[in-house]
N, C-alpha and C positions, 0 to 999 in steps of 0.2 A: 504494500500500500504506500503510495507516494504522498508526502505532505503537500497540501495544496493551498496553504494559507500563510499570509504575512501580516504581522501586527506592527504598527508604527505608533509610538507613544509620544505625545506632546506633554512633557512632564510639567512645564510651568503652568499650562492651562489647567491641567488636572488638579494640581495643588491649589491654584487660585480659587477653584470652585469648591474646595473642601470647606472654606469659610471657617466657622467655629468648630468644625470637626478636624482641623488641621493637626491638633495635638495627637489624634489617634493615628495619623499617618495615612499614606496612600497604599492601598492593598493591591500590589501588582499581581500577586498570585490569584486573587479573586477575578481580575480582568482576564487573565490567561485561562482560568478554568471555565468562565462563562463563555468565552469564545469557543473552546473545545467542545462545549455542550451543544453548540448550534448544529442544526442539520446541514449536511453538505461540507462540514469541516472535517477533513481526514488527517489532521495533524498540522502543526505549525513549523515551518522550515526557516522563517526569517522573523526575528523580533528585534527591533531597535528602539531605544529610548533616547530622546534628544534633550539635552539640558547642559547648563554650566554646573558640572558636578562639584565644583569647588565652593558653591554657595552653601551656607549652613543648612538651608531647608532641604537641600538635595543629597547631602552626604550620606545620610542614613539609608537612602534608597539605592545607593550604588551596590552595596553587598546584596540587598534583596533582589535587585535586578539580575545579578549574576546567578543567584540561586535558582531563579525561575528560567534561566537560559536566555535572558535578554542581553543584547549587546548595548552597553551604554555608549552613546556617541557624545564626545565632549564638544561643546560649542562655545566659541569665544566671540565677544563683540568686536567688530573690526575697528571701532573707535568709540570714545566715550559718548558720542552723540547717538550711537546705534543701540538698539535694544537687543539683548541676547535672544529674546523671544522671536524677533523678526528673522534673525540668522538661523535659528532652529527651524522655523517654518520653511525657509528656503531649502535647507538641507533635507528635511523630511520629504518635500515635494520632489526634489531631484532624485533622491534614492528610490522613491516609489515609481517614478516614471522610468528610471533606469532599469528597474527590476522587470518591467514589462518585457523588455527585449532579452534580458539575461536569463530569466526564469519564466518562460511562457506557460509552464505547467501550473503556475500559481493562479488560481481562479478567484480566491477570496482575498480582498484587501481590507484590513481593519484599521480604521483611523481612530485612535483613542484620544479624543480632543473634543472641545466644544467650540473651537474657533471657526467662524464662518468663512475665513479666508480659504479653507480647504475645499470649499464648494467647487472651485475651479478644478482642483485635483480630482474630485468625484466625477465631474463631467468628462475629463480626459480619460479616466480609467474605464468609464462606461463605454466610451467610443471604441475602446479596445476589447469590449465584451467581458469586462470583469465585474464581479459582484462586489459591491462596496458596502461595508458594514461600519456604522458609526458606533462608538462606545464612549460613554462619558456620563456627566450629570445632566439630568433633564432640565431643559430650558425652552424658551421660545425661539432659540437660535435657528438660523437658516441652514446650518450644517445638518442638524437633526432631521430637518424636513427633506433634505436633498438625498440622503442615503437610502439604500434599499431596505435596510433593517437597522435597528438601533438597540444596543445593549445598554440598559440603564444601570447606573451606579447610585441612583437615588436623586433627590432634588438638589439642584445647585444652590449653595448657601453663601456664596461670596458676598461680603458686605460692601455697600457703597462707601467710598472713602469720605472721611470727614475733612472737608477742605480747610477748615480752620486749624486742624491738627497736622496738616502736611508740612514736613520740614522745608525750610527755604534751601534751595539748591545753591551751593557755593559755586563761584566761578572757578574754572580750572586754573591751576598754577601757571603763571606766565614767567618765562625766563628771559631776562634781558641779554642780548648778545651784541657786543660792540665789535665792529669790523676794524681791521687795522687801517690806520691813516697813513697815506702816502703823501709825500711833500708835493711833488708835481709829476705829471706824466711827460712823455717825450716832447710834447708841444708846450710844456711849461704852463699847462692849464691846471689850476689847483683842483684837487679832488676833495669834495666835502665829506667829512666823516658822517656816517649815517648810523642810525640805531634801528635794529630789527627786533620785532617782538615775535616770539615763537612760542606756541602752546606746548606745554609738556606732553600733551596727548599726541602730538604729531610724531614723537619718537616712541611712544609707548603704546602697545596694543591693549593694555589694561589701564584702568583708572587708578592712578597713584593717589594715596592719601594726601590731603592738602596740608603738608607740614614741611618743616625745614629739612627733615631727613630725605624726603622725596627730591627736593631741589638739589641737595648735596649728591645724592646717588645719580640723579639725572646728568649732572655735570661731570661724572666720572667717565672713564673710557673702557668700562667693562664690556666685554663682548657677549652678545646674546648667544646662547646655545639653542639652536633651532629645533633639535629633536632630542630632548633629554631622556626619552624612552629607550633610545639605543646608544646614547653617548656613554662611554665607560664611566663608572662611578668616580674614580680619582679625578677625572677632568671636571666633573660636576662639583666635587668637593672644593677644588681650587677656585671655582667661580663663587661658591658660597663664601669662602674665606675672603676673597677680594671684595664681595659685597659688604661684609661686616667691617672690613678695614675702611672702605669708602664711607660708610655710614657714620663712622666716628673720626673722620678727618675734620679739619677746620671747616666751617665754624661750629660744628655740632659735637666736637670732641668732648666737651665738658657737659653735655646735656644729660638729662636724667636717664634716657634709654628709649629704644624703639620697641614698640609692642610686638609680640610674636604675631599677632593678627595682621599688622602692617607688613611684617617681614614675609609672611606667606604671599602677600600680593606682589612683593618685589620678586620673590622666587618664581612666581607664576609668569612673570615677564622674562627674566633672565635665564630661566631653566624651563623652557616650554616642553611640556609633555613629561617632565620628571616627576616621579612618584616615589616617595620615601618607602612606601609599603613594598615596592618591587625590590627593595634592597634590605629587607629584614627589619625595618623600623616601624613600629605600630603607631607611635605618636610623634608629632612634630617636636615636642619637648625632648623626647629621648634622642631624636636625631640631632637637635641643636646642642644638647649636653655633650654628645660624642664629638661634634665638630669643634666646640669651644674648649674642650678639655686641654689644660696646659697652656692656654693662650692668655693674653691680657684682658680678654673679654669673658663674660659669664652670662648665664641665664639666672634670673631671679624672679621671685614671686611676691606680689603685693596685692592684698584683697582678692586673691584667687585669679589674678591676671598676671601673665608672664611677660617679661621684658628681657631684652639684650642690652647690656651696658658694659662699660669699663669696670673691671673688678674693684679698682681703688675707689670708685665712686659709690659702692654698694655696701650696705651693712652685711656682715658675715652671716648672720642668722637667717637672711632671706635668700642666700645664694644656693642654687641647686648643686648637689654633689656632682663632681666630675665622674666620668666612667672610670672603672678601675683597670689598672695595668695596661693602659694604652701604649702600644709600641708600633711605630711607623718606620719602615725600612725601605730605602731606595735601592734600585738595582745594583749600585756600586757598593752596597753593604753599609752605608751610613744609617745610623739609627737616630730617631727623634722621638720625643715624648709628646709632640703636638703636631697636628696637621699644619698649623700656622708656621712651623719652623721649616717645612719642606719648601725648597725653591719652587717658584711658580709653575714651571713647565715640566717638573719631574714626575715620573710615574712612581708608584710605591705600592707596597703591601702593608697591611696593618692588621693588628689583632687587639682585642680588648675583652673584658668580661663585664657583664651586667650584674650588679649586686643582687638583683632579684632572680635573674635567670642566668647562671653561668653559661657562657657559650664562647665560641671562638669564631671570629669573622675576619676574613682576609680580603683585601682588595688587591688585585694583581695588575701590574702595568707591564708594558713591553718597551724595550729600548732597541734601537738599531733597526727597527722595522722600516720598510720603504715609505709607508705613508706617515710615519711618525706619530701615530695615534696612541693614546694611552689605553691600556688594556682594560678588560672588564673586571668587575667585582665578582668574587665568588664566596659562597658560604660553605664552610667545611662542616659537614654534619657530624653529630655524635651518635652513639648507639641508643641512648635514651632520649628520644626526641619529644620535646614539649613544644608543639608548634603553636606559636602565638601570633603568627602573621598569616595573611591570606595564602592559601595553598598555591594559587596560580603563580605568584611571584617567587615563592619558595621553590616550587618544582622547577621553574625555569633556571634558577640559580644552580640547582643540583645537576641538571642536565648539562649546563655550561661547565660545571666543575668536572663532571665525568668525561666530557668531550676534551677538555683541556688536558686531562691526565690520560686520555684514551683508556679509561678504566672499565669500559663495558665490553664484555666478551662478544665475539662474533655470533655465538650461539644465541645469546640473549637478544642481540640486535635483530637476528632473524625472526625470533619469536614475536618481538614487538611489532613486526611488520604484518602479523597475522590478525585478522579481525576476531577470530574465535579466542585467541590468547588474550588480546587486549580487552575483550568484553569480560572474560572470566577473571582477569587480573584486576582491572580497574573499573569495570562496569560502563565502558564507553562503546559506542556502536561503530566506530571506525578504527582503523589501525593506529596504534600509538605512534609508530614510526612509518614514514613514507620515504622510500628510497627515491632520490631525485632522478628523473628522466631528463637528460640534457637536451633532448629533442623537443620537449614540450615547454610551454610558457609556465614560469614558476607560480604566478598568481592562479593560473588555472589548476595547477596541482594542489595548491593550498585550499581550493574551494570544494566544498561538499554540499550538494543541494542548495547552491546559491549563497552559502555562508562560509567565510574564511575560518577554517578549523585548525590551521597549523600556524605556528609562529613564522614570521618572515625571515628570522635568522636561520642560517644553514649550520647544521651540526655534523661533525666528522668523527666517525668511529671506524677503526680498523681500515683506514684508507678509503672508506665509502662515505658518501654525503647523504644526509637525511633531513627531512622536515619532521617536526615533532608536534604532536597534538597540544593545543593551548587552552582549551576551554575547561580547565579544572575548577570544579565547584566544591567548596568546603564540605557541605553537608551530604554530598553524594559520593565524593571521591577521596576525601582525606584519609580515612582509615585504610582503604585499600592501597592507596599510593604509599603511605608510610610503611605498611607491611611489606610491599614489594621492595621499597628502598632499603629497609632493614635486612631483607633477605640477601642483598648484594654483598654484604659483609660476612656472610656465613661461609 
């Protein structure tokens, strides 16, 4: 039986219509189950949810989306004047229309939203003979009237805004830029010195907080990492280090400190796509403690709010403890007790232990390589695994580690290519390993039933190259994966 249904979730619209029920949260599992119960739905092959997942209201839904098998699509505003919602809508429409050609077997398109703008998408899908199902909170909206069927999640309860209570929007930060003055040109015609005004937002893809730290950071020459999801961890850590240094340069050197909330915004710009959970860190505070250990800077807490500041400016009883036994080693054998002591372009390996959960973590870099890139981070596993991070990122790190050491036997690699073995071992319905066919397009090989099922990175074992399954879900696969991983050391 082929799956014949795709579901597209407009997260911002769904949350907005929760109204006074927002505290209970959005039940994505309920939406999924109600769609499966409809006549003519023979399974869901594509599920995508569109949102800025860094927003506090959306963070809790990220894990829930993965558990239901939904692909969370990260959406950024192109400028401070743009609304993320508009960008999300455009992405959703493009993906839905694109799917018509890529997956003609999909007959049912479910739009989980109440936004009337999708009426145009409904019309286009019907022109191609598709059944369009709406799903959301009941209202008098045009979308509900235009779809073939509507799955109700209850009455829309979004409250009208109280205009008297709306905050006044501050003007964006403006940075003054003076051009160099030249005495005369070749014709002895004086050049008048001009002043240009440039919005901070013209350089930044995210809205920076309106404070002196933003201006200081804006004027620095820190390079933006365009894809933090695939950039090696040591390179990302060097960028975080330079950000902290820049924030506490003149004139903000003696300031009280920058809030962690603001620092997350800065990271979102300078480290695009970077996720601390992919590297074994469950909380931003834990990640910052690790980065700041042994440096002139620290993480401290006041009234349950966390800040970064110079150590000499903070009372000792408010400073968060450094991580224990941090050791940083560069390829030439030099050892450091802080990442801040490592020269800016040096690769390194590191290890430390957490006082709550002893563990060893190493970041490995390469030297002398042709492209000069810093190597990837790896996590070295122990026999007694207490997994406190999402399985997906942890599993990827283990496969990277195994590939780096070429520590997987040819026999096991062959088994992982079998559907039956992968299903019995992990509970997945596709081969865990897919040996790459050089004659075929790589994205085509990564795609199963219209969905990308394998990481884009290429893994090498025993001289052969593989793609590896990526959709690991904690409540479905964690125990099985850990049992398999533990069996490798027997």
